Steps between C-alpha positions, in 0.01 A plus 500: 500500500426249226382161627487262208630149461683335218348242272274476199247769430148393595229441246265783414226553753149423374204682654240275664239450234191550715622792712323603816180313416668162544645595837171643624316186392756269661495693829127567521403440866854375567788661684689196627876520517529195272200564273651511149467817295621557143770764439412852388696801387486789746704755309774468242743231613330442838277193528286350777591129530364425848194319630150629574603598851875574484686724259821421318639741240719411203703786353629403156783613273710357216795493742317287757215535746426574865232332711359668810349255751429129464191443720490174697731216405195304382416776248839497326392252227206729415724807482749314281214394271388863473852610414523238226155599372642847436764346276774547759752233588524494883874443468524854360386648832815665632380657825259398774366786714264525797232716659523347850625176647188312603424156367207615284727729298851356530422138585571397142839672469715190548295294255489786249872554526559130440274509193644818349855543624412860588708699744338670799537870578364680807539795734706420814215444751316283252819312419534395863139377502544302177815331626350428843177351363295526819324828591722701738390510862398866467273430203139558617403169339783299660351176629191536283638418158744241377836588353650449158790289381801731547663630183833664428494866400742568217474879478431764764300795370489860622181673607375735230780413255374380162643216299417378152391173352525575132310826448297451818583724793428341837532695824476325840344717770524400866145519639517312833197430713333178394851358541828673574634410155188601306595633159288682245606519136476784250515341156545716190494283187706753300789738565326826407462749785122514450455122484189413707566284804343177615531516880502164675419630848563253778234383744423758768259311725546494878458123538648315794514181701255463788610698802715744308422864575635764265452753781769314699751559217512876436823480301341249264189718467715804417687296238168370367359853462810623322511202265135516399514878466791452260277287278269799475778706340577252223431601137198284430376446152374145558485363855545129563526330841614154618138412572317631191183552703677760718514738204182377319721397210258256341211743537711754313576237236121465467460874444328577831762772552790632291798265487732800503454739791767752605339523846500124555810482719388791716155353556646155571730646767220705656275193520753284679624773732137545599468131572815507709341779704186288538709207622673718758167638617361147539804403706444804721135413560591138580723602791 
């Protein structure tokens, strides 16, 4: 499936002049969701345009661009400034995509859509969450976090079925657990079979509102395990997560560990499955 919009071709993308050093300096001792960070190139046509504490990824092409996640509504002006700093006209963003529908990752969707005219595409469970706006009653964080301004979903996607934005192959993978509609993205910035993948793996933390017990929801726990385990099977070259700290992204930008790691998705899944087990054990001891 080819998802591109009509309109003028965007201007050529310009690499951020200072690279990782500028981002690391701007975010030194900062990880706030609205702390501004300059944009950096991750790989090929994939750019980090988020804040110090929340990721947003711009995938560029001469035929138009895709943006995954928008952070909080208050961060949208910063993300738009980063997009322009790359030499990209925000009106050339054709598609707006999502990791999961919580306000710190999708809270800016309505404002971003108004600024860009982008269409929204999502898997079915996520589509319902985007159009509802408030966390569903079975979301472990229901009652803890605020909702988002509801948005219309223009295109339903299929789990594991790739589509293209220009030469970029994007594959949505249903990885429920943190939310029912959690979606991870396999992004290959070229069409060759051996093109290395940037995997935008969704959050996998067992966070909940006070009083919620995962042990009381065995079906959710089973779904959670399956979804996070699926992340571990994804073809990691470079791992990125909605909270960059969850995958030590900035530390890898700094050279503390390799940016590219084929075991990154597997280790990420193992870590968070272990923490889910710890949470269940704590709940058992608290009985």
